[in-house]
C-alpha positions in Angstrom: 0.0 0.0 0.0 1.4 3.4 -1.0 1.5 6.0 1.9 1.4 9.7 1.2 3.3 12.1 3.3 3.7 15.7 4.3 7.1 17.0 5.5 6.9 19.8 8.0 10.1 21.5 9.0 10.9 23.0 12.4 14.2 24.7 13.1 15.8 25.7 16.4 16.9 28.8 14.7 14.4 31.2 13.1 14.8 31.3 9.3 15.6 34.7 7.8 12.5 36.4 6.5 11.5 39.6 4.9 11.2 42.4 7.5 7.8 44.2 7.4 8.1 45.8 10.9 8.5 49.4 9.7 5.8 49.0 7.1 3.4 47.6 9.6 4.0 50.5 12.0 2.3 52.7 9.3 -0.3 50.3 7.9 -1.5 49.4 11.4 -2.7 53.0 11.7 -5.2 52.6 8.8 -8.5 52.3 10.7 -12.2 52.7 10.3 -14.4 51.7 7.4 -12.2 50.9 4.4 -12.7 51.0 0.7 -10.3 50.1 -2.1 -10.0 53.8 -3.0 -9.3 54.8 0.6 -6.7 52.1 1.1 -5.0 53.0 -2.2 -5.0 56.7 -1.2 -3.4 55.9 2.2 -0.7 53.7 0.7 0.1 56.2 -2.1 0.5 58.9 0.5 2.8 56.9 2.8 5.0 54.8 0.3 6.8 55.9 -2.8 7.9 52.8 -4.6 5.8 50.0 -6.1 7.6 47.4 -4.0 6.8 49.2 -0.8 3.3 49.9 -1.9 2.6 46.3 -2.6 4.3 45.3 0.7 2.1 47.8 2.5 -1.0 46.3 0.8 0.1 42.8 1.7 0.7 43.9 5.4 -2.7 45.5 5.7 -4.7 42.7 4.0 -3.1 40.0 6.0 -3.8 41.7 9.3 -7.3 43.0 8.6 -9.0 40.3 6.5 -9.8 36.9 8.0 -10.2 33.7 5.9 -13.9 32.7 5.7 -13.8 29.1 6.7 -17.6 28.9 6.9 -17.9 30.1 3.3 -15.1 27.7 2.2 -16.9 24.7 3.6 -20.3 25.8 2.5 -21.5 22.9 0.2 -23.6 25.4 -1.8 -20.8 27.9 -2.3 -20.9 29.4 -5.8 -17.5 29.0 -7.4 -18.4 30.0 -10.9 -20.5 32.9 -12.1 -22.4 32.8 -15.4 -23.9 35.6 -17.3 -25.0 36.6 -20.8 -23.5 39.4 -22.9 -23.7 40.7 -26.5 -20.4 42.4 -26.9 -16.9 42.3 -25.5 -17.5 45.7 -23.9 -20.6 44.4 -22.1 -18.7 41.3 -21.0 -15.9 43.4 -19.5 -18.3 45.7 -17.7 -20.1 42.8 -16.1 -16.8 41.2 -15.0 -15.7 44.5 -13.5 -19.0 44.8 -11.6 -18.7 41.3 -10.2 -15.1 41.9 -9.1 -16.0 45.2 -7.5 -18.8 43.5 -5.5 -16.4 40.9 -4.3 -13.9 43.6 -3.2 -16.6 45.6 -1.5 -17.9 42.6 0.4 -14.4 41.6 1.5 -13.6 45.1 2.9 -17.0 45.5 4.5 -17.2 42.1 6.2 -13.4 41.9 6.8 -13.5 38.2 5.7 -13.1 36.3 2.4 -12.0 33.2 0.7 -9.0 33.4 -1.6 -10.8 35.2 -4.4 -11.7 38.0 -2.1 -8.1 38.4 -1.0 -6.8 38.2 -4.6 -9.5 40.5 -6.1 -8.9 43.2 -3.4 -5.2 43.0 -3.9 -5.7 43.4 -7.6 -8.1 46.3 -7.4 -5.9 48.3 -5.1 -2.9 47.7 -7.3 -4.8 48.9 -10.3 -5.8 52.1 -8.4 -2.0 52.5 -7.6 -1.2 52.1 -11.3 0.7 48.9 -10.7 0.3 46.3 -13.4 -1.2 43.1 -12.0 -3.2 40.0 -12.7 -5.2 37.6 -10.6 -3.8 34.1 -11.1 -6.1 31.1 -10.7 -4.5 27.8 -10.1 -3.9 24.8 -7.9 -2.6 24.3 -4.3 -2.5 21.3 -2.0 -3.9 21.8 1.5 -3.2 18.4 3.1 -1.5 15.1 2.4 -4.9 13.8 1.2 -4.4 15.9 -1.9 -1.1 14.2 -2.9 -1.4 12.2 -6.0 -5.0 13.4 -6.7 -5.0 16.2 -9.3 -8.0 18.5 -9.1 -10.0 19.0 -12.3 -10.4 22.7 -11.8 -8.5 25.5 -10.1 -9.0 25.6 -6.3 -7.1 28.8 -5.4 -6.3 32.3 -6.6 -3.4 34.6 -5.9 -1.7 37.6 -7.6 1.0 38.4 -10.1 2.4 42.0 -9.8 4.9 43.6 -12.0 7.6 45.4 -10.0 10.7 46.9 -11.7 9.8 45.1 -14.9 9.6 41.7 -13.2 6.6 39.6 -12.2 6.4 39.0 -8.5 4.0 36.3 -7.2 2.0 37.1 -4.0 -0.5 35.1 -2.0 -2.1 37.3 0.7 -4.5 34.5 1.6 -1.7 32.2 2.8 0.2 35.1 4.1 -2.6 35.9 6.6 -2.7 32.6 8.4 -3.8 29.0 8.1 -6.5 26.5 9.3 -5.6 24.3 12.3 -8.0 21.8 13.8 -11.0 23.2 12.1 -10.2 26.8 13.1 -8.5 29.6 11.1 -5.5 31.0 13.0 -4.2 34.4 12.0 -0.4 34.4 11.7 1.4 36.8 9.4 3.7 35.0 7.0 6.0 37.1 4.9 7.1 34.1 2.8 4.2 34.4 0.4 5.1 38.0 -0.6 7.3 37.5 -3.6 7.3 33.7 -3.5 10.8 32.5 -4.7 10.5 31.5 -8.3 12.8 28.4 -7.8 10.3 27.2 -5.2 7.1 28.5 -6.7 5.9 25.1 -8.1 6.4 23.5 -4.7 3.3 25.3 -3.4 1.5 26.9 -6.4 0.7 25.9 -9.9 -1.1 28.4 -12.2 -4.0 27.1 -14.3 -3.0 29.0 -17.4 0.1 27.9 -19.3 1.3 31.5 -19.8 1.7 31.9 -16.0 3.5 28.6 -15.7 6.0 29.2 -18.5 7.0 32.6 -17.0 8.5 30.6 -14.2 9.3 27.2 -15.7 7.7 23.9 -16.6 5.5 21.7 -14.4 2.6 19.4 -15.3 -0.4 19.1 -13.0 0.4 15.5 -12.3 3.9 16.2 -11.3 2.7 19.0 -9.1 0.3 16.8 -7.2 2.8 14.0 -6.8 5.2 16.1 -4.9 5.6 16.0 -1.1 4.0 19.0 0.6 6.8 21.2 2.0 6.0 23.8 4.7 7.0 27.4 4.1 9.5 27.1 7.0 11.2 24.3 5.1 11.2 26.2 1.9 12.5 29.3 3.6 15.3 27.4 5.4 17.7 27.1 2.5 17.3 23.3 2.5 16.3 21.3 -0.6 14.7 17.9 -0.9 17.0 16.1 -3.2 15.3 12.7 -3.2 12.8 11.4 -3.9 11.2 13.7 -6.5 7.7 12.2 -6.4 5.5 10.6 -3.8 7.3 9.4 -0.6 6.9 5.7 0.0 7.8 3.3 2.8 10.3 0.6 2.0 9.8 -3.1 3.0 11.0 -2.3 6.5 8.5 0.5 6.9 11.1 3.2 6.6 10.9 6.5 4.7 14.2 7.6 3.2 14.8 11.2 2.1 17.9 13.1 1.0 18.3 16.7 1.9 21.1 19.2 1.2 22.4 22.5 2.6 22.1 21.3 6.2 24.4 22.8 8.8 22.4 22.8 12.1 20.0 20.6 14.1 16.4 20.3 12.8 13.2 18.7 13.7 11.4 16.9 10.9 7.9 15.6 11.1 6.6 13.3 8.4 2.9 12.9 8.1 1.5 9.4 8.9 4.5 8.8 11.2 3.5 9.2 14.8 6.8 10.4 16.2 9.0 13.4 15.7 12.4 12.7 14.2 15.3 14.7 15.7 18.5 14.3 13.9 21.7 15.9 12.8 21.6 15.8 9.0 24.9 16.4 7.2 25.3 18.1 3.8 25.3 15.9 0.7 
């Protein structure tokens, strides 16, 4: 029987992360009822580069918008919107109106699923004259997803052009995560400017144009990968072997090969009931 695994990484030392502390001192002062226009105006007043403007937007959204677990688990949740149109102009007007309703609801209720996060991020970027796109695609949320490709996209995030380069940002995952049926707010800077060399470890765009801007990855290969936590990905370590689904050998062991190791780590492998503490040498 094939077993599927999740690798979660814990380090005694805190991995180096992007510092948002000075930005947060400013964005934490943005209070009261908020609209996309007001948020854009505040950010434009306080920050003078596209990088800092998008970091400020990321900081504000991740602190002020909660993930709507009730909506996510709603069996009647509408994931597709259908409408009729006669011309391309009418189509774009209707899409714009739908997106604006999503953004207004997100900022009014202060909660959303991934589309609310992504659409709000996109609309404020547009108001700041920053080129951007919402990127629909695939993510894996637990080891139950490994080896089971989804038929349709199950997530959305943002691509933002900064200094002529596309930067990939996921404010939904940057805001926190679900734990034991509850959503826990925890700011995570890793998902602002996801490293391109690790992008396909966590996110796979639905459209080929957004995949090819980073590299090549099939949906099947994406879903067959082990799930690596952002702490692992941000540690400087790499999983060398195996490349696909982790499997037990005849003795019930799981063998993995890591590189760039120079300190003591805790590794937890899903489906294994104990923590493994070991000194792992470079390979």
